[in-house]
C-alpha positions in Angstrom: 97.2 130.2 77.0 100.2 131.8 75.9 102.5 130.6 73.8 106.0 129.5 74.9 108.6 132.1 74.9 111.1 129.7 72.7 108.6 129.4 70.1 107.5 133.0 69.9 110.7 133.8 69.8 111.2 131.7 66.4 108.3 132.6 65.1 109.1 136.5 64.9 110.9 137.8 62.3 111.9 141.6 61.2 112.7 143.1 58.0 116.5 144.5 57.0 118.3 147.6 58.7 120.3 150.1 57.2 123.4 148.3 55.8 126.7 148.5 58.3 129.0 146.5 59.8 128.1 147.5 63.3 124.4 147.1 63.3 122.6 143.7 63.6 119.0 142.6 63.8 117.0 143.0 67.0 117.7 139.7 69.3 113.8 139.6 70.5 112.2 141.7 68.3 109.4 143.7 69.8 108.9 141.5 72.8 105.5 140.8 72.4 103.5 137.7 73.1 101.7 135.4 70.4 97.9 135.2 70.0 96.6 133.2 72.8 94.3 130.4 71.6 90.5 130.6 72.8 90.4 127.0 73.8 92.2 126.2 76.9 94.2 122.9 77.4 93.5 120.4 80.4 95.6 121.0 83.3 97.8 117.8 82.7 98.6 119.2 79.4 99.4 122.9 80.9 101.7 121.2 83.6 103.4 119.0 81.1 104.2 121.8 78.6 105.5 124.3 81.7 107.9 121.4 82.8 109.4 121.0 79.4 109.6 124.9 78.7 110.1 126.3 82.0 114.0 125.7 82.5 114.8 127.3 78.9 112.5 130.2 79.8 114.4 131.1 82.8 117.9 130.8 80.7 116.3 133.3 78.3 115.2 135.7 81.0 118.7 136.1 81.9 119.9 136.1 78.6 117.6 139.0 78.0 118.8 141.0 80.3 122.5 140.5 79.0 121.4 141.2 75.5 119.7 144.5 76.5 122.7 145.7 78.5 125.1 145.2 75.0 122.6 147.3 73.2 123.8 150.5 74.4 121.8 152.7 72.3 118.6 151.0 73.1 118.2 150.6 69.2 117.5 146.6 69.5 121.0 146.3 67.6 124.0 144.6 69.2 127.4 144.2 67.2 128.8 141.1 66.0 131.7 141.3 68.1 129.3 141.7 71.0 127.6 138.5 69.9 130.3 136.4 69.9 131.5 137.5 73.3 128.5 136.8 74.4 127.7 133.4 72.9 131.8 132.2 73.6 130.5 133.4 77.8 127.3 131.3 77.4 128.7 128.5 76.0 131.7 128.3 78.5 129.4 128.6 81.3 127.1 126.1 79.9 129.4 123.9 79.2 128.8 123.6 75.6 131.6 123.5 72.6 131.7 127.3 71.0 131.1 127.1 66.9 132.0 130.9 65.6 131.8 130.0 62.2 128.3 129.5 62.5 127.5 132.7 64.0 129.6 134.1 60.8 127.3 132.1 58.9 124.3 133.0 60.5 125.1 137.0 60.0 126.6 137.5 56.7 127.5 141.1 55.2 127.2 142.2 51.6 126.3 145.7 50.1 122.9 145.8 51.2 123.4 144.9 54.9 122.4 141.9 57.1 121.4 139.0 55.2 119.7 137.3 58.3 116.2 138.2 58.8 115.7 136.0 62.1 117.9 137.8 64.4 119.9 136.3 67.1 116.9 133.9 68.5 117.1 130.9 65.7 120.9 130.9 66.2 120.6 130.8 70.2 118.1 128.1 69.9 119.9 126.1 67.9 123.4 126.1 68.3 123.4 126.9 72.2 120.0 126.0 74.1 119.2 122.8 72.3 122.6 121.7 73.2 122.2 122.5 77.1 121.9 119.5 79.4 121.6 120.1 83.3 125.2 119.2 84.5 126.2 123.1 84.3 126.0 125.3 87.4 122.7 127.7 86.7 124.0 129.9 89.4 127.4 130.6 87.4 125.1 131.2 84.1 123.2 133.7 86.0 126.2 135.5 87.8 127.5 135.8 83.9 124.4 137.2 82.8 124.3 139.6 86.0 127.4 140.6 85.7 127.0 142.2 81.8 123.6 143.8 82.8 124.5 145.6 86.6 127.3 147.5 85.3 124.8 149.1 83.4 121.8 149.4 85.0 122.8 149.3 88.6 123.7 152.0 90.9 125.1 150.8 94.3 125.5 153.8 96.0 121.6 154.6 96.6 121.3 151.1 98.1 121.5 149.5 101.6 122.2 146.4 100.2 125.1 144.7 98.7 125.7 143.6 95.3 125.3 139.8 96.0 121.8 140.9 97.8 120.8 142.5 94.6 121.7 139.8 92.4 119.5 138.0 94.4 116.5 140.4 94.0 117.6 140.3 90.3 117.1 136.2 90.3 113.8 136.2 92.5 112.6 139.2 89.9 113.2 136.8 86.8 111.3 133.9 88.4 108.5 135.9 89.5 108.0 137.8 86.2 105.6 136.7 83.5 107.4 135.5 79.9 106.3 139.2 78.6 108.6 141.1 77.1 110.4 143.6 78.2 110.7 141.8 81.5 108.5 143.4 84.3 106.8 142.3 87.4 103.2 143.1 88.2 101.9 144.3 91.4 100.4 141.2 92.8 104.0 139.0 92.2 105.6 142.3 94.0 103.1 141.9 97.2 104.1 138.2 97.2 107.4 138.9 97.2 107.2 141.8 99.8 105.4 139.5 101.9 107.4 136.5 101.6 110.6 139.2 102.9 108.4 140.5 105.7 108.0 136.9 107.0 111.8 136.1 106.3 112.8 139.3 108.7 110.6 138.5 111.3 108.5 141.4 110.9 104.6 141.8 110.1 103.0 142.7 107.0 101.6 146.7 106.7 98.8 146.3 104.6 98.4 149.9 104.8 101.6 150.9 103.6 101.7 148.5 100.8 98.1 149.9 99.3 99.4 153.7 99.3 102.5 152.2 97.4 100.1 150.2 95.0 98.1 153.4 94.4 101.0 155.1 93.5 102.3 152.2 91.0 98.8 152.1 89.3 99.3 155.7 88.6 102.1 155.4 86.9 102.1 152.1 85.0 101.3 149.2 87.6 104.5 147.2 86.8 108.3 147.4 88.0 111.4 146.3 86.2 114.1 144.3 87.7 116.4 147.5 88.6 112.5 149.2 89.9 112.4 146.1 92.1 116.0 146.2 93.5 116.0 149.8 94.2 112.4 149.4 96.3 113.6 146.7 98.3 117.4 148.6 98.7 115.9 151.5 99.4 114.6 150.1 102.8 110.9 151.4 102.0 109.3 148.0 103.3 112.2 147.6 105.8 111.8 150.3 108.1 113.2 149.5 111.4 115.4 146.5 110.0 119.2 146.8 110.1 120.9 145.6 106.6 121.9 142.1 108.1 118.4 141.4 109.0 117.4 142.6 105.7 120.0 140.4 103.8 119.3 137.7 105.6 115.6 137.9 104.8 116.7 138.3 101.0 118.9 135.2 101.3 115.9 132.9 103.2 113.6 134.1 100.2 115.9 133.2 97.4 116.7 129.8 99.2 113.2 128.9 98.6 112.3 130.6 95.2 115.5 130.3 93.2 117.3 127.5 95.1 114.1 125.4 96.0 114.9 125.0 99.5 112.1 123.9 101.2 113.8 123.3 105.0 117.1 123.7 106.5 118.8 123.1 109.9 121.3 121.4 112.4 120.4 117.5 112.9 122.9 114.4 114.0 123.4 112.0 111.4 124.8 108.1 112.2 127.7 107.2 109.8 127.4 103.9 107.6 131.0 103.0 108.4 132.0 104.0 112.0 128.7 104.2 113.2 129.5 107.0 115.1 127.0 110.6 115.4 127.9 113.6 113.3 126.6 117.2 113.5 125.7 118.1 110.0 123.5 121.1 108.7 121.0 119.4 106.0 119.4 121.4 103.4 115.9 119.9 102.0 114.8 120.2 98.4 112.2 118.7 96.8 114.1 115.6 95.2 117.3 115.4 97.3 118.5 115.9 100.7 121.9 117.5 101.0 123.9 117.7 104.7 127.5 119.7 105.0 129.8 120.6 107.6 128.3 124.0 108.9 125.9 126.6 107.2 128.0 128.5 105.5 127.6 125.4 102.6 131.6 125.3 102.2 132.1 121.6 103.0 129.8 119.5 101.0 129.7 115.8 102.8 126.8 113.9 100.6 123.3 113.9 99.4 120.4 111.7 100.1 118.4 111.4 96.6 114.6 111.2 97.3 112.4 109.6 94.7 108.9 107.9 94.3 110.3 104.7 96.1 112.0 106.7 99.3 110.0 106.7 102.6 110.6 108.5 106.1 109.7 106.9 109.5 109.9 107.8 113.1 112.3 105.5 115.5 112.6 104.3 118.9 115.0 106.0 121.0 118.5 103.9 121.1 121.9 104.3 121.5 121.4 107.2 124.1 119.8 109.3 121.3 116.3 110.5 121.2 113.8 111.9 118.5 115.3 109.3 115.8 113.8 109.2 112.8 114.9 107.1 109.4 114.9 108.2 105.5 115.2 105.0 103.5 115.9 105.9 99.5 117.5 103.8 96.8 121.2 103.5 97.8 121.0 103.5 101.6 119.0 104.6 104.6 120.2 107.0 106.9 119.3 107.3 110.4 118.9 111.2 111.6 118.5 112.6 115.2 117.0 116.2 116.2 117.1 118.0 119.6 113.2 118.0 120.1 110.3 115.8 119.2 108.8 119.2 117.6 111.5 119.7 115.3 111.4 115.6 114.7 107.6 115.9 113.4 108.5 119.1 111.2 111.2 117.0 109.4 109.0 114.1 109.1 106.3 116.0 107.4 108.6 118.3 105.0 110.1 114.9 103.6 106.9 113.1 103.6 105.4 116.3 101.8 108.5 116.2 99.2 108.3 112.4 98.6 104.1 113.1 98.1 104.6 115.8 95.3 107.4 113.3 93.4 105.0 110.4 93.5 102.1 112.7 92.4 104.6 114.5 89.6 104.1 117.8 91.1 106.7 120.8 91.5 108.0 122.9 94.2 105.1 124.4 96.7 106.4 128.1 95.7 106.5 127.1 91.8 103.2 125.3 92.1 101.7 128.5 93.4 103.2 130.6 91.2 101.8 128.5 88.5 98.3 128.5 89.8 98.5 132.5 90.2 99.9 132.9 86.4 96.7 130.7 85.3 94.4 132.5 87.7 95.8 135.7 85.8 95.2 134.6 82.4 91.8 133.4 83.4 91.0 136.7 84.3 92.9 138.3 81.4 90.7 135.9 79.1 87.5 136.9 81.2 88.8 140.8 80.5 88.8 140.1 77.0 85.7 138.5 76.6 84.0 141.1 78.7 85.9 143.6 76.4 84.9 142.0 73.4 81.2 141.9 74.5 81.1 145.4 75.7 82.4 146.5 72.5 79.4 144.3 70.7 77.0 146.1 73.2 78.5 149.2 71.8 77.9 148.6 68.1 74.6 147.2 68.9 73.6 150.1 71.2 75.1 152.3 68.4 72.8 150.4 65.9 70.1 151.0 68.3 70.5 154.7 68.5 70.4 154.7 64.9 67.2 153.0 64.8 65.7 155.2 67.6 66.6 158.4 65.7 64.9 157.1 62.7 61.8 156.5 64.9 62.0 160.0 66.3 61.6 161.2 62.8 58.8 158.9 62.0 56.9 160.4 65.1 57.5 163.9 64.2 56.2 163.0 60.9 53.3 160.8 62.4 52.6 164.2 65.1 52.6 166.4 62.3 49.7 164.1 60.4 48.1 163.7 63.6 47.4 167.7 63.8 46.1 167.9 60.8 43.7 164.8 60.9 43.1 166.4 65.0 41.7 169.3 62.8 39.7 167.2 60.1 37.9 165.3 62.8 37.0 168.4 65.1 35.6 169.8 61.9 33.8 166.7 61.5 33.0 166.5 65.0 30.6 169.7 64.9 28.8 168.3 61.8 28.3 165.3 64.1 26.4 166.8 66.6 24.5 169.5 65.0 23.2 166.0 63.2 23.0 164.4 66.3 20.8 167.2 67.5 18.0 166.6 65.3 18.0 163.3 65.7 17.7 163.4 69.4 14.4 165.3 69.2 13.5 162.8 66.6 14.1 160.0 68.9 12.4 161.6 72.0 9.2 161.4 69.8 9.3 158.3 69.1 10.3 157.3 72.7 6.8 159.1 73.8 5.2 156.7 71.6 7.2 153.6 72.8 6.2 154.2 76.4 2.3 154.1 75.6 3.0 150.9 73.2 5.2 149.4 76.5 2.1 150.2 78.8 -0.5 148.6 76.9 1.6 146.0 76.1 2.8 145.3 80.0 -1.0 144.9 80.8 -1.2 142.2 78.4 2.2 140.6 79.3 0.8 140.5 83.2 -2.1 138.7 81.7 0.1 136.3 79.7 2.2 135.4 83.1 -0.7 134.7 85.0 -1.4 131.7 82.2 1.8 130.6 82.0 2.1 130.1 86.0 -1.1 128.0 85.8 0.7 125.8 82.9 3.8 125.7 84.6 1.8 124.1 87.8 0.3 121.9 85.9 3.5 121.0 84.1 5.0 120.2 87.2 2.5 117.9 88.3 2.6 116.0 85.1 6.4 115.3 85.8 5.9 114.3 89.2 3.7 111.5 88.2 6.2 110.3 85.3 8.7 110.2 87.9 7.0 107.9 89.9 6.0 105.6 87.1 9.5 105.6 85.6 11.0 104.8 89.2 8.0 101.7 89.6 9.3 100.5 86.5 12.9 100.5 87.8 12.1 99.0 90.4 10.4 96.5 88.8 13.0 95.8 86.4 15.5 95.3 89.6 13.3 92.8 91.5 13.5 90.9 87.8 16.8 91.0 87.2 17.9 89.5 90.7 15.1 86.7 90.1 16.6 85.9 86.8 20.6 86.0 88.5 19.1 83.9 91.4 17.9 81.3 89.0 21.3 81.3 87.1 23.1 80.5 90.1 20.9 78.1 91.3 21.5 76.1 87.8 25.1 76.7 88.1 25.3 75.3 91.8 23.0 72.2 90.4 25.7 72.1 87.7 28.7 72.1 90.4 26.9 69.5 92.6 26.3 67.3 89.9 29.8 67.4 89.1 31.0 67.2 92.4 28.8 63.9 92.8 30.4 62.1 89.7 33.9 63.1 90.9 33.0 62.0 94.5 31.7 58.5 92.8 34.8 58.3 90.5 37.0 59.2 93.6 35.1 56.1 95.7 35.6 53.5 92.7 39.3 54.6 92.4 39.8 54.5 96.4 38.1 50.8 96.4 40.7 49.7 93.5 43.5 50.9 95.6 42.2 49.7 98.6 42.3 45.9 97.2 45.6 46.8 95.9 47.0 47.2 99.3 45.3 44.5 100.8 47.3 42.0 98.3 50.5 43.4 99.1 50.2 43.7 103.0 48.9 40.1 102.5 52.5 39.5 100.7 54.2 41.3 103.1 52.7 39.3 105.7 54.0 36.5 103.9 57.3 37.5 103.0 57.7 38.2 107.2 56.3 34.7 108.3 58.8 33.5 106.1 61.7 35.5 107.2 61.0 34.8 110.9 61.2 31.2 110.0 64.5 31.4 108.2 65.6 33.4 111.5 64.7 31.0 113.6 66.6 28.3 111.4 69.7 30.5 111.5 69.1 30.8 115.2 69.3 27.1 115.9 72.2 26.5 113.3 73.8 29.1 115.5 73.3 27.4 118.7 74.8 24.5 117.0 77.8 26.4 116.3 78.2 27.6 119.4 78.1 24.0 121.2 80.3 22.9 118.3 83.0 25.8 119.4 82.6 25.2 123.5 83.4 21.5 122.4 86.5 22.3 120.4 87.9 24.7 123.0 87.5 22.2 125.7 89.2 19.8 123.6 91.7 22.4 122.7 92.2 22.7 126.9 92.7 19.0 127.4 95.5 19.5 124.4 96.9 22.4 125.6 97.3 20.5 129.3 98.6 17.3 128.0 101.2 19.6 125.9 102.2 20.9 129.0 102.8 17.9 130.6 104.5 16.3 128.0 106.8 19.7 127.8 107.2 19.4 131.5 108.1 15.9 131.0 111.0 16.3 128.0 112.6 18.9 130.1 113.1 16.8 133.2 115.0 14.1 131.0 116.1 16.5 128.1 119.7 15.1 129.5 118.7 11.5 128.9 117.4 11.9 125.7 118.0 14.6 123.0 117.1 14.2 119.1 119.9 14.7 116.8 118.4 18.0 115.0 119.7 20.2 112.3 122.0 23.3 112.8 119.7 26.1 111.8 116.1 24.5 112.2 114.0 25.7 115.1 112.4 23.9 117.7 110.3 21.2 116.7 106.9 20.2 118.4 106.9 16.9 120.4 103.8 14.5 120.7 103.2 11.0 122.5 103.8 9.6 118.8 107.4 11.5 118.1 108.3 14.8 116.4 105.2 16.7 115.3 104.8 17.6 111.6 104.4 21.3 112.3 106.0 23.6 114.4 104.7 25.8 117.6 104.6 28.7 115.7 102.5 27.2 112.5 100.0 25.7 115.4 99.5 29.0 116.4 99.0 30.4 113.0 96.3 27.7 112.4 94.6 27.7 115.4 94.2 32.1 114.9 93.1 31.0 111.5 90.5 28.8 112.5 89.0 31.3 114.8 88.9 33.6 112.4 86.8 31.4 110.1 84.6 30.6 113.0 84.0 34.2 113.6 83.2 34.8 110.5 80.7 32.0 110.0 79.0 33.3 113.2 78.4 36.8 112.0 77.2 35.6 108.8 74.5 33.5 110.7 
């Protein structure tokens, strides 16, 4: 992994230069990357480090162009007065208070020359870049650096693009170039930019034309500087058949996407929040906001729709005579948008939803993420190439060692060949002596062989007689073995029969024991069953006695219930008689009401009149007592 640009610049130092008031230390000494670590960090660490260092890296690239423009003789030295002007301009565009005294203190002069051995970078980091905030105009900053460097390096007469388009190509170069100084753009990024430019101009990419240019580029240096890239685009080599206006529009579209992070733009209708009227606005979608203007020239800004991880976008039904509606919900408020057709509606909803998903995931703009992936792939390729080169060097060293070893072996083989030749001569002489000795031995052996053949013939006759005898003995032995085998089988059969008889006797004894145990168990079970039977007989008798007693008690209760029922019927008859009498007396009282009237208290209720005078209780009390009597009677009957 490459160290960040700020860390590299802070860690680099240079020695003293020759004395002189106009000479100063290098701004970025040697501009070489620091040693890359072998252990690669995780993707999350890499994204976090790049997110924190990318703004400063982009600023440093523009400042590097401005500094190299001030270095007229390309010696790496810039006068103190020029550094003051550069520092003052940087502080002005970045809205930072300028401190000229700090610059004077950083670069002190004495008789031996400049005292600072760290260059301009520590001052730039401490007094300018560390104080940078996000509230300054980056385009104005890049314009200032462009103005300083374009005067020296840009030849406008040889280009078919304007100075503004050249500035945009310069900004695109700074974005696509790696963090290695001097800044260059490699072949892969050149192809990426030219493809983007061709697509923006509506043309088709010609692979053969770029392959021819790549071969020429590889033969030269495999990379381009910013001014060479501007010259390549301005010469029209890859925009043949396109007019200047189309080329300018293509450069502007690529600039909006890569530098200003514009993901989509176009005209749409927006509903107002106060007047509720619909106005046509030019919308510009960025990763975290959506700005709208009066027209596409962006001259009159009307507002912003801030997007964050809590925002949302959703389609709406047609209403108020407007079609193709969708709603954008932000933290501030909601916005109703209308487009001309369903395709644009879907494209805008998809683009906004993609931005919201990237905000929730903490991912950068698509082109920045793609650039990071391309850089990571290049870094991995470079690491693999370095490892391959290291392996090749190791193999080369091992090969040289093997060559030395083979040379030693060759010399040893030559010495061994000389020794072998001498040994071969000695062997031939010895072989001749051995052949002579073998010839004499062979003659002796022939005589001995003849004698042996005679002895063998005699022995062969004896052997035939012996073989006949052996065959007879083998036949007798075979018969003996068969007799022994028959005897052995008979004994085995007898032993098997004995074992079978013993097993049957054992099983018979076992069965007898089991039968005796079953008989004893049956006897015990029978005795237990008799006892249980007697116990159950007693219980049955007791239950029958209890049942007889319960039947008698039930008959007694039935008789009592019949008596109570008869009493109840008698009481009912008496009650009916009393009721009839009461009604007759009430009728008589009603007839003679005008003649007889008792003196009654004013607040007392009606009094029951009987044959004997006023009753001791009223009709309400009588009905209450009657209900209570009926209740008690029903409870007694239920109890019976």
